[in-house]
C-alpha positions, -999 to +999 in steps of 0.1 A: -603+177-327-621+154-351-608+118-354-588+105-383-558+129-387-530+141-365-507+166-382-482+163-353-473+129-367-461+145-400-437+171-385-407+149-394-419+151-430-414+189-429-382+192-408-349+190-428-325+166-411-290+181-408-264+166-433-292+148-451-297+167-484-332+171-497-346+177-532-374+203-532-390+187-562-397+157-540-419+178-517-456+181-524-465+218-522-502+208-518-495+182-491-526+166-477-511+139-454-523+110-475-489+094-478-483+093-441-517+092-425-539+072-448-568+082-470-585+112-455-607+135-475-600+171-481-628+184-459-617+163-430-581+176-434-592+212-435-614+207-404-585+191-386-561+218-397-584+246-386-588+229-352-551+225-349-545+261-358-570+273-330-554+250-305-518+259-314-525+297-314-538+292-278-508+272-269-485+297-285-501+325-265-496+306-233-460+297-243-452+333-251-464+343-216-439+319-201-412+331-224-419+367-213-420+359-176-389+336-177-369+363-196-341+338-203-348+328-239-360+345-271-375+330-302-365+340-337-389+329-365-376+332-401-401+331-430-388+327-465-405+319-497-412+331-532-435+361-537-472+353-528-461+322-508-481+333-478-456+350-454-479+379-445-508+354-441-488+333-417-479+363-396-515+376-395-532+343-385-505+324-365-496+354-344-531+365-338-531+354-302-498+368-292-494+398-269-480+426-292-458+437-263-439+404-265-436+402-303-418+421-330-421+417-368-394+430-391-396+431-429-363+437-448-364+458-479-335+470-502-305+478-479-297+514-473-263+529-479-255+528-441-264+491-441-243+484-472-213+500-453-214+471-428-211+433-431-242+415-446-254+404-412-253+438-395-288+451-402-303+417-392-284+417-359-300+450-349-335+436-353-330+404-332-356+398-304-347+406-268-349+379-242-385+370-234-397+381-269-407+365-302-391+380-332-403+374-368-382+381-398-404+384-429-375+376-452-341+376-435-303+374-439-310+344-462-318+369-489-280+373-490-277+337-504-310+337-523-319+369-542-282+380-542-272+346-555-298+347-583-287+383-590-250+384-582-247+419-597-262+431-564-229+423-547-213+453-564-232+476-540-217+457-511-182+468-521-165+436-509-127+437-511-108+412-532-137+387-536-141+361-563-178+352-567-176+315-570-189+284-552-164+289-524-178+324-518-213+311-513-201+282-491-183+308-469-216+327-465-234+295-454-206+290-429-210+326-416-247+321-413-243+288-394-218+304-370-241+334-365-270+311-357-249+290-334-238+321-315-275+332-311-285+297-299-257+296-274-269+329-260-306+318-256-322+325-290-342+296-303-343+297-341-370+282-363-368+286-401-397+281-425-395+278-463-431+283-476-430+259-505-455+272-530-459+258-565-454+280-596-490+273-607-504+284-573-482+315-573-497+324-607-532+322-593-523+343-563-506+370-585-537+370-608-559+375-577-538+405-567-545+421-601-583+413-599-590+422-562-591+460-555-581+453-519-549+434-531-538+454-561-515+475-540-495+444-532-487+436-569-454+446-583-440+442-618-409+429-601-428+399-590-431+388-627-394+394-632-385+372-603-410+346-615-389+343-646-360+331-624-381+304-607-356+276-615-326+296-602-345+304-570-354+268-564-318+258-568-307+286-544-333+277-518-324+240-520-287+246-515-292+271-487-316+248-468-292+218-472-262+239-461-279+256-431-304+232-415-288+223-382-299+208-349-300+242-332-315+261-362-337+237-382-354+244-415-390+232-421-402+229-457-439+238-454-464+229-481-479+264-489-504+258-517-531+254-491-528+282-467-548+265-440-523+236-439-493+260-438-508+281-409-517+252-387-484+234-391-463+266-385-484+275-354-480+240-340-443+239-346-438+272-329-458+262-298-439+229-296-405+247-300-412+269-269-426+239-251-393+220-254-377+247-232-399+234-203-403+269-189-420+277-156-431+309-141-405+324-118-405+311-082-409+339-056-386+342-026-400+339+009-396+376+014-416+383-018-444+359-008-447+377+025-449+410+007-477+397-015-496+383+014-494+416+032-506+434+001-535+409-002-546+416+033-544+454+028-565+451-004-592+429+012-593+453+042-603+482+020-639+493+024 
């Protein structure tokens, strides 16, 4: 990696400290590291970020192999953000080196009638990664305190009994989510949550690109513009959800998403580092198994 910039040093900038409320307006959506790491030009930062992405994808691939072989932990990656914030791009580029057998991606659409007949966490519980696997939620149960909070009329379909939709209701949902994530953590699921923090101006450019590019037009939806009109309400909902649910065992990271190459490199490095903290090793074989392998080796070498 070229000298002059080490994005690892800035991870604390992105991670939300539990019980230390943040203001999203104080986060630079086009972060370039200048405030923490001195004056470095854009080309150097992009070069460093691309190098870090390549290194981190390799590390993540190796870490996934250990996760799979160890079969004791799983990793749940939650991606949240406004439309066009880069969730699909993160999945495509960061997970490029992962063995598909050990990874599952789930995107959650409008809930079905069956899903609405259960509690709001039910459909997400069914999609959790097994031990040894990486699970990616492209949007997640946080939609229940984001889009549903911005559009509380959606709660009517959930047919909740004797519920008053007030601040206490949303605080209770945060508590349920925290309890759910703590339960997962206690049972071996490492949880990492990313809010892809894109600016309204950058979102406009990306939505315009979708209308101009024949290969991207299929991704455009008129609903994107309707949700864009609720930008302020969404930012408020994201901020409160992040402040209420960033914990030691399930941290939130606010990722600057205006520059996709920064977002990809930072997310990849955080994921590789997260698995690395588990200090996993390949399983140690018993004496009997070693003897069996040695015998198999001899038989194979003896073949003509």
